[in-house]
N, C-alpha and C positions, 0 to 999 in steps of 0.2 A: 248392887243394881243401879245403882247412880251413876258406877263407873263402866258399867255395859253400856249405860242407855247412851253416857257421852261419846265414849268408841264408838257406838253405832250410829250416832251423827253425825261426829267428826268422817267416819268411815261414808257416809252417805252425802255429805258436804267434797267430798275428792272424789267420789265418781261422777257428782254433777258438773265438777271446775275440769275435769278431761273431758267428760262428753259437750257442755260448750264448749271447750277449748277446738276439739273436732270440728264440730258443727261451724267453729269459725276459720280455723283453717281450709276445711271442705268449699265455705262460699266465699274466702278469698282466690282458693284457686279455681274455681268457676268464675270467678266473678275477671283473675287476670287473665284464662282461657277465651274468656266470651269479648275481652278487650283484645284482645291478639287478632280473634278471629276477623273485627271489624277493621283491621287495619291491613289484613289481607285481601291483595285485590282480587274480583270478583273475575273467576275464569268459566265454570263451569265447563259446559261442554266445547269451548271455544277452541278453532285451531290456536295456539298462542304463536304459530309460525306467521300466522296475518295479523296485518294493521287490522283492528278491529272499528267500524265508525261508531263515532257518541250522536254527530250530528246527522239525519238520517235525508237532508237535503228538501224536509217536506216541511215538516214542522219542529216544534218543543219538548216533542215527547223524550222524557227523561231530565228537561233542564227546569232550573225552577227563576225565578227574576226578585231580588229582592234590594233596596234602595231604591230611588228614583231613578226614573224612566223608566222604559221596555227595550226587548225586543221582539223580532215577528223575522219570519222568513217570508221571502221576494224573488221571486225567480231561481229559487232555489240557492238563494243567498243567504245567510241569517246577518239580518241589518237592526242596527239600535237606533232609538228614539231617546232624547234627553238624555239626562245624567246626574251626579255621579251614581252608577250602579252597578250590579252584577249581577251575570247570569249564572249559575253553577250548574255542574254536573250533581245528581241527585245518587247515583245506583252504588258511587263505591268512592273509596278512597285509592289514590293510587302512589304507587313508589317502585322504585326496580323498573321502571318501565320509559319505553317513549312516547312523548306523544308529540303528534303534528300536525302543526295548524298552516292551513296555507288562505292567507288574508291578503287585501289590498285596502289603500285609503281612499277613498272619496274623494279628496281632493289631493291637490300635491302632499301636502302633510295632513296627518289628524294623530290622535290619539287616543290609546286603548292600552289593553296590557292583558296577556295570558297569565292568571294567576295559578300559584299550586303550593303546595305545602300548606293546605289549609287546616288547622287541628280538628276543628268540628264543626256542624253544618252552618251556614253564617245568615244569621236571621236579621244582618243589617250590614252594612257598604263597609264599614272601617274595622272589623275583628280582620279582615283579611288581609288588609294593607297593615296593619302592624303586627300580626301573628300568621302568616302565610308569607309569600315572596310574590312581588310582581313579575314578570319577565316585558317588559317596557316597549311600548309599541310608539316610537316617538322620532323621525327623522331629523327632526329642527328643536331640540331643547331649549338652545339658547335664544329661541323668541317667546319662552315662559322665564326668561332668565336662569336656566338653569344649566349643567354644565352634560361632559360625556358619559357621567354616571347615573344620566336620565336619559341614556340613547338606547334604540332598538335593539332588544335583544339583552339588555342588561338588568341582573336584577334589581332592581329599581333606587337608586341611589348607595348600591349596596356594590356595584363592581362597576370598571373600567373598561372599555372596549377591546379588546384581544385585533377588531377590527370593524370598518364600516362598512356594511353590504347591503343595507335596509336601501329597498327600491322605493319610490317617489310614485305619487299614485297619478294613473289607474293602474301602474305595474302590478303583478303577482309577488307575492314574497312566501317563502316557505321556512316555516321554522319547526326547525327539531329540538324538542327538549330532553333529555336524557335524566333522569332521576337513578342514580347509581347509590343505594345507600345513602349516605352523608352526603355525597357529591352529586352537583348538579351543572350539566353542560348545554350550552345553548349553540346551534349550528343555524345561519341566519344565511339560507340561499348557497347552503353546500358548504359555508367557512364556518370556522367555530372563533366567535366571537365573546364567550362567558365560558369560565372554567371555575368552578367556586365546590371549597369544601365546607364543611360547618368547622367555623371556629378558626378560618382565614381571616385576617387582619381586612376591617370596614371602617370608611371614614366616618368620623362626627357627624351628625344628622346636623343638616344646614337651615331644611326650615319644617314648620311644626305640623306639614302632611306627610313628611319622608314616616315611613316606618321605624318601629321601633327598633333598635336592636337585639340579636339575642338569637337564640339555637330555634330551629325549627322541624318539625315531626318527618319521622323516614317517610310515613306515608299520611296522604291528607288529599281533601277535598280539591278542584281545580276549575276556574271558571274565565269566561270574558264579562270584560269590563266594558260597560255602556259613557263616555266621559262625558259627552254634552253633543247638543245641539250642533255646535262648530266641530265637533270631531266623530266623525262617523269613519269606520271600517268596516268591510263586507268580510266575512270569513265562507270560504265554499267548503271548506274543509277541517274539520276535526277530530282522529284517530288517536289509537293507542296501543301500544303492542307490547305484551311483556318483555323486560330485559334479560336473554339468554344470555349474552355473554358478556363481561365485565368491560364500560368503558375505555377507551384508549385516548 
């Protein structure tokens, strides 16, 4: 009798273990699928052959400010006040796509940036700096005792310009950022200035405000920096389009 009870108990424990394991596997599978779903661009019924505006020219619908300062819309332009902060798009993560930004500096030169590959929604201004990439906007980095690795169109402090095609204020600039898997390509006014792939060599950090080195995610949030009262950049277009063909 005792032997039969012991066998029954062991059999029950085995069944319970199998059930628990199956539940754990199912939960892990569901979580994995959810995470991958989060990492996919939101397209819905959108025509993927066309550019989709993120900035509507009227207000900040879909955007959220973190860190000091603020952004506002005036005369159809996205403008900033104070800083250093970040205005990020809340609706989705971006990857395997092109992001086009049209901007101009208020003065002859100003400092700002377009942030990409931010792994999670930011709650303050420094996490995107260290764990995403900033595509820099600054035509005269030497005025801040910085070098070519900090020039417009560079992955801030990580890449060196293939060309310098930034236009001073008040001229308009067009920056097209291609996120092609682990590869990031930047065209500035139609000219390739950056072509970087995860794992490419980068210089050591020179300043404590430069980003930590290391890989970034294939999909991430994007945002626009407000650097300070004396560094103002106006944006009139922020659009995105899925990447249908591999970048050349």
